C-alpha positions as CSV (number, residue, x, y, z in Angstrom):
1,M,105.2,114.5,109.8
2,I,108.7,113.1,110.1
3,K,111.4,115.6,110.9
4,Q,114.9,115.1,109.5
5,V,117.4,114.7,112.3
6,N,120.1,117.4,112.1
7,T,123.3,115.3,111.9
8,S,125.8,118.2,111.5
9,K,127.2,117.6,115.0
10,I,126.1,114.0,115.4
11,I,128.5,111.1,114.7
12,H,126.0,108.4,115.5
13,K,123.6,106.5,113.1
14,S,120.9,108.7,111.6
15,D,118.0,108.7,109.3
16,F,117.6,109.4,105.6
17,I,114.3,110.6,104.1
18,T,113.6,111.0,100.4
19,N,110.8,111.6,98.0
20,K,112.5,109.4,95.3
21,I,112.4,105.6,95.5
22,S,115.8,105.4,93.8
23,K,117.4,107.2,96.8
24,I,116.2,104.7,99.4
25,S,119.5,102.9,98.6
26,E,121.2,105.4,100.9
27,I,120.7,102.6,103.5
28,Y,124.1,101.4,102.3
29,R,125.8,104.4,103.9
30,D,127.5,103.4,107.2
31,E,125.9,106.3,109.1
32,I,122.3,105.5,108.1
33,N,120.2,103.0,110.0
34,I,116.8,103.9,108.5
35,S,116.1,105.0,105.0
36,I,112.6,106.2,104.3
37,W,110.7,106.7,101.0
38,N,108.3,109.5,101.8
39,R,105.4,108.5,99.5
40,N,101.7,109.0,99.5
41,L,99.3,106.2,98.5
42,D,97.1,107.1,95.6
43,N,93.3,106.7,96.0
44,S,93.1,103.4,94.1
45,L,95.8,101.8,96.3
46,I,94.1,103.1,99.5
47,T,90.7,101.7,98.4
48,S,92.3,98.4,97.4
49,S,94.3,98.1,100.7
50,E,91.2,98.8,102.7
51,Y,89.2,96.2,100.8
52,V,91.9,93.6,101.4
53,V,92.0,94.1,105.2
54,N,88.2,94.4,105.4
55,Q,87.9,91.1,103.7
56,N,90.7,89.5,105.7
57,P,90.8,91.3,109.1
58,N,93.0,88.5,110.6
59,L,95.2,88.2,107.6
60,E,98.4,86.2,108.2
61,F,100.4,85.8,105.0
62,S,104.0,84.5,105.2
63,E,105.7,83.1,102.2
64,V,109.2,82.7,100.7
65,L,108.9,83.8,97.1
66,Q,110.6,85.0,94.0
67,P,109.3,88.5,93.0
68,K,107.8,87.1,89.8
69,N,105.5,84.8,91.8
70,V,104.3,87.3,94.4
71,K,101.1,88.3,92.7
72,E,99.9,84.8,91.9
73,S,100.7,83.7,95.5
74,L,98.7,86.6,96.9
75,K,95.8,85.8,94.6
76,S,95.7,82.1,95.5
77,I,95.9,82.7,99.3
78,I,94.2,86.0,99.9
79,G,91.7,86.2,97.0
80,S,91.5,87.1,93.3
81,S,89.0,89.9,93.4
82,N,89.7,92.8,91.0
83,E,89.4,95.2,93.9
84,M,92.6,93.7,95.3
85,L,94.7,94.1,92.2
86,P,96.2,97.6,92.9
87,F,97.3,96.3,96.3
88,Y,98.9,93.2,94.7
89,D,100.7,95.3,92.1
90,D,102.2,97.5,94.8
91,V,103.4,94.5,96.9
92,S,104.9,92.9,93.8
93,Y,106.7,96.2,92.9
94,L,108.2,96.5,96.4
95,A,109.3,92.9,96.4
96,L,111.1,93.4,93.1
97,M,112.7,96.6,94.3
98,F,114.0,94.9,97.5
99,C,115.5,92.1,95.4
100,K,117.2,94.4,93.0
101,L,118.5,96.7,95.8
102,F,120.1,93.8,97.7
103,D,120.8,91.4,94.8
104,Q,118.4,88.7,96.1
105,K,116.6,86.0,94.2
106,K,114.0,85.2,96.9
107,I,112.5,87.2,99.8
108,W,110.4,86.4,102.9
109,L,107.2,88.3,102.5
110,R,104.7,88.8,105.3
111,L,101.4,90.6,105.4
112,D,99.3,91.0,108.5
113,G,95.9,92.3,109.3
114,I,96.3,93.6,112.9
115,D,93.8,94.8,115.5
116,H,96.5,95.3,118.3
117,P,100.2,96.2,118.5
118,M,102.3,93.2,117.5
119,C,105.5,94.4,119.1
120,P,104.5,97.0,121.7
121,R,107.9,97.4,123.3
122,F,110.8,99.3,121.6
123,H,113.5,96.8,120.4
124,A,116.2,96.3,117.8
125,D,116.2,93.2,115.6
126,N,119.2,90.9,115.0
127,I,118.8,91.0,111.2
128,K,120.6,92.7,108.3
129,C,117.8,94.9,107.0
130,R,114.0,94.8,106.8
131,L,111.5,96.7,104.6
132,V,108.4,97.8,106.3
133,T,105.3,99.6,105.1
134,T,101.8,100.1,106.5
135,Y,98.9,100.3,104.0
136,V,96.1,100.9,106.4
137,G,96.2,102.4,109.9
138,P,99.1,103.8,112.0
139,A,102.6,103.1,111.0
140,T,105.8,102.0,112.8
141,Q,107.4,104.2,115.5
142,W,111.2,104.5,116.0
143,I,113.7,106.5,118.0
144,P,116.9,108.0,116.5
145,H,120.0,106.2,117.7
146,H,121.5,109.2,119.5
147,L,118.3,109.5,121.7
148,V,118.2,105.9,122.9
149,N,119.7,104.6,126.1
150,R,120.3,101.1,124.7
151,S,121.2,99.7,128.2
152,K,117.4,99.9,128.8
153,L,116.4,97.6,126.0
154,G,115.2,94.1,126.8
155,Y,115.9,93.0,130.4
156,G,117.6,96.3,131.0
157,N,114.2,97.9,131.4
158,E,113.8,96.0,134.7
159,G,110.2,95.3,134.0
160,K,109.3,99.0,133.6
161,P,107.3,100.4,130.7
162,D,109.4,102.1,128.0
163,S,108.1,105.5,129.1
164,E,109.5,104.9,132.6
165,S,112.6,102.8,132.1
166,G,114.9,105.6,130.9
167,L,115.1,104.2,127.4
168,F,114.3,107.7,126.1
169,L,114.0,111.1,127.8
170,S,110.8,112.4,126.2
171,E,107.8,111.3,124.2
172,N,109.0,113.9,121.7
173,D,112.0,111.7,121.0
174,I,109.7,109.1,119.3
175,R,109.4,109.4,115.5
176,Q,106.6,107.8,113.5
177,L,106.3,106.8,109.8
178,D,103.2,107.8,108.0
179,T,100.8,105.4,106.3
180,G,102.3,104.5,102.9
181,H,105.9,105.3,103.8
182,V,108.3,102.6,102.8
183,A,111.3,102.2,105.2
184,L,114.4,100.1,105.3
185,L,115.3,99.3,108.9
186,K,119.0,98.4,109.4
187,G,119.4,95.7,112.1
188,E,122.2,94.5,114.4
189,S,123.5,91.9,111.8
190,W,124.4,94.5,109.1
191,K,128.2,94.5,109.0
192,G,129.5,97.4,111.1
193,N,126.1,98.1,112.6
194,E,126.4,96.1,115.8
195,G,124.9,98.1,118.7
196,A,123.2,100.4,116.4
197,G,120.2,98.4,115.0
198,L,117.2,100.7,114.6
199,V,115.1,100.8,117.8
200,H,111.4,100.6,116.8
201,R,108.0,99.3,117.9
202,S,104.4,98.8,116.6
203,P,102.5,102.1,116.9
204,K,100.2,102.8,119.8
205,E,96.8,104.3,119.1
206,E,93.6,104.7,121.1
207,G,90.3,103.5,120.0
208,N,89.6,101.2,117.0
209,Y,93.0,99.7,116.0
210,K,93.2,98.4,112.4
211,R,96.3,98.0,110.4
212,L,97.5,96.3,107.2
213,Y,101.2,95.9,107.6
214,M,103.9,94.4,105.4
215,T,107.5,93.3,106.0
216,I,110.1,92.0,103.5
217,D,113.1,90.2,104.8
218,F,116.2,88.4,103.5
219,L,115.7,84.7,102.9
220,E,118.5,84.1,105.5
221,T,116.4,85.7,108.1
222,Y,113.6,83.2,107.5
223,I,116.1,80.3,107.5
224,S,117.7,81.5,110.8
225,I,114.3,81.8,112.5
226,Y,113.2,78.4,111.2
227,K,116.4,76.7,112.4
228,N,116.1,78.3,115.9
229,S,112.5,77.1,116.2
230,L,113.8,73.5,115.7
231,R,115.9,73.7,118.8
232,F,112.8,73.9,121.1
């Protein structure tokens, strides 16, 4: 369960949580650095998502696409079984929503089947904004801006675990999305958000770790990462 941060006396960046997909656009407000659509997956989508990750436990899908081409690309790369269709429909819907919200013609879509945390340390990304959602397994963890000691990010942790570095004061400061939630995470490159990119990490969970995780990014994020990779 996500608790809404009381911002009545807080001037820092905060969160916005809504049950209506149309309201996720509140990410455009200067004081918001995470906007969350608090949705529950229906049974057909749950079953379809579990089928996809069970058939592709090491799934690594990464494509630059127009929304209209998402479903066909998923079918050609992951599989065209009827059991996968509800999952493909939802991914296509979110890709279209992202493009409409940010007036984009193409997006960078990634889907991963994960058996371990991809980004186990808390961090902020040097991007404008990213959509994240988890279809199977534990979902993304984050810390409200006013509870983070940002000097302890990266090398500032002096090699200590996040729980010992002073990055946050208490484990209770950590928030976690639920499976199915759709969140827009504002990064450091959003105009006016320098020094306030959402601090987040992959979830930690004991025992069998299985996730089906999706991110949608601006095309410029893909281009920037590709150009940087050419320097090495």
